[in-house]
N, C-alpha and C positions, 0 to 999 in steps of 0.2 A: 927184239923181248916184244910183249903187245902190252899195249899204254891202256891201263884197264878203265881210265874215261873214254875212250871210245864204245863202251859197253852198252847195248842197249836190251830190256829186257823184250819177252818175245810180245808180253801189250803193247810195248808203243806197236806195232805192225798192223796191231788189229782195225785200226780205223782209217788204215790206207786201201785205197782202191785195190777191189778185189783180186787183180792180175799180182801185184804184189804179196797179198796172202797166198795163193797158189804158187807162187813162187816159192818162198818157205814151208808149204805144206809137201814139192816134190820138188823138188829143184834138180835141175838141170845144170853139170859142171863142164868145161871146156880142154880140162888142162890143168890151164892158170886159175880158173874161178879156186873160193873158198871159202870156208863157214869156221868157226874161229868159237865157241862155246867155255866159258867160263865155269868151270865142273871139275873137280879133281876124281883119277880115277885110284880105290883104295889100292893101299901098297901091297897089300897079300894076297887079293882075288879079284878078279871084275869077270864077266860075263857080255857080252856083246852081239846082238843083232842085225844083220843088216836085211836087206830087200833092194836091191838094185838093178837095175837095166842095162849091158855095157855095151857100149862102143867099139870099145880100145882094149886092147888087150896088155895093156901098162898103165900103171899109174895107182896112187895111194888116195886109200877109201879113209884111212882114217891114221892118227898118227897124234901120238904126243910124247914129250922132249922133256928130261929134267940136265942137273947140271953134267951126267956124265950118262945117265941110264936113257933108255928110248925104249918105244913102242911102234910097231909099224904096220901095216895090214893093207893090204890092195893086190892089184896085180903085176906079175911078172911072166911074160912069153904068154897069156893066154890064159896063166894061174893063178890061184888064188892062196898066196904066201901072207901067213903071219913070220913077225920077228921080232922079240926082244932083247933088253939086253938089261941084267939087273947089278953087274958090276965081276961079272964071275965070267962073261964069257955069252955071246949068244946063240939063241935058241931061232931055227928058221924049220918052218915047218908050211910043204907045200899040197893043197889037198886036190888038183886038179883042173882040169877046162872049165872055162864058166859059158856060157850063155850066152851067147850076140844076137838069137834070134825072143827072146822073150825077157822075163824076172829072172832071178836066178839069188833063193835064200841060203844064206850063211851065217852061222853061226860059231862062236869061238866063248870056252870057259876056260879060267886059270887060278890055278890056287896053289900057290907059294910057285914051287919050280916048274909045277907038273901042268900040262897044256891040251883042250880038245881045240880039234878046228872038224867041223862040221860042215860040208856042201852039198849037199842038196842030201841024197842021200851016205856019203861018201865021209866015214868018217876018222880023219886021222890024229893019232896020240902024241907025245914028247916029250921030252924035260930040259930044261935049261942044265947046263953046265957046271962046274962049282960050289963055294956053299950058298951063295948069296943069295934070297930070294924073294925082299924086299925090292920094289920098284919106285926109286925115287923120281917123281915128275912134277913137273910143274901143275900148277890148277889149269889145267887150257886144254882141251879137244880140239883138233885139228881134222876138218872134214875138207876132204880133197888135197886142193894146193899143200904138202906139207911145212913143217917148221927146218931151218934149213941147221939146225944141229942133230935134227934126228936120219934126214940125207945124207950129211955126211959117215957120221960114227956107223950107218948099216947098210953103206955101201950102195944108195942107191940114187945119188946125186945129177945121174942124169936123166930121174924116170920125171916124167910131168906127176898132176896132182889129175886125179879122176875123170876118163870122160865118159860120159850119162849120166843115167838120172838115181837118182838114190831117194826111193819109194818110203822107207819105212827105215829106220837108225834107232837101235835101245840101246844104251851104257849104263847096265847095273843097275836097273828096275829104272831107268831117268830114259823118256824119249828128248830124242835130240833132233829127231828128223820124222816126222812135225814136233815143231819145237814143245815142250812140254812149257805151261804158263809158268813162268815169274823167268827161266832159264837164261842167264845173261850171255848176249851171242853180240857178232858182227860178221860180218859177208863181206866178200869185194865180188862181181860180174857174176853174179847170180844170173839163169834165168828159166823162166816156167818153162816145165817138162812137156811137152808140147811136140804132137809130129811135127806142126811145121820147125821149130827149131832143133830139132831132131835131127832133120832131114840137115840139117845147115853145121851141125858137128864135122872137121875133120882132125884125125890124128895127129899129136906131136911130131 
C-alpha cells in the first residue's frame, strides 16, 4: 500500500542541484529502482506513449493495480508485452523485439475491451475476453519496479523492473517522465541517464 504522505510534487525538485533535476527528467532504472506517480488511469480508455533505451530484455516499464484488476506493460524475452485484466480474463499482446542499440518508441491505446500496441512501425491489436470493460485501478502509476499484487496476478512475479533509461512517458495526456508540473510522485533508486551510469548496469 502506498502512503500518500510520502508524496512530493515535481516543483519540490526544481530547486535541487542539477544532477537531481536530470535524474527526474531522464531517469535510469536498474531493475530495482522505481517511481510512483499519484495519477488515475481512466477506467474505460487510456493511451500511453513511451520512449526508452533498453539494456535488458526483461522487466516492467509501467504497471498499475487495483483490488483485482491490473495493467502491466514491459518486456519479456526482449519483446514488448501489454497485459491487463478487467475481471473477465487477461489480455496479452506481444509486439516484437526491442532495440538495444538505441531508443525505442512504444504507443498503447485502449478503449473498453480493445487495445492497439504499436512498436515503431509494427502494430498489434487485440480484445480482452468476457463482458467486463472497466479497469478498477488504484490511483497510482508505477514506473520501473511494479507493485506486488500486479506481478502476482499477471504471472510476472519473477521479473524485475525495467533496466535502462526512460526518455519520455506520457499517460492519457499527462507527462510522467519528465514529470509535468504539480504531478505528485515519489521515487527510489533512480540515477541520471548518463553514459557512465549506463555502463555500470547489470541485468538482474
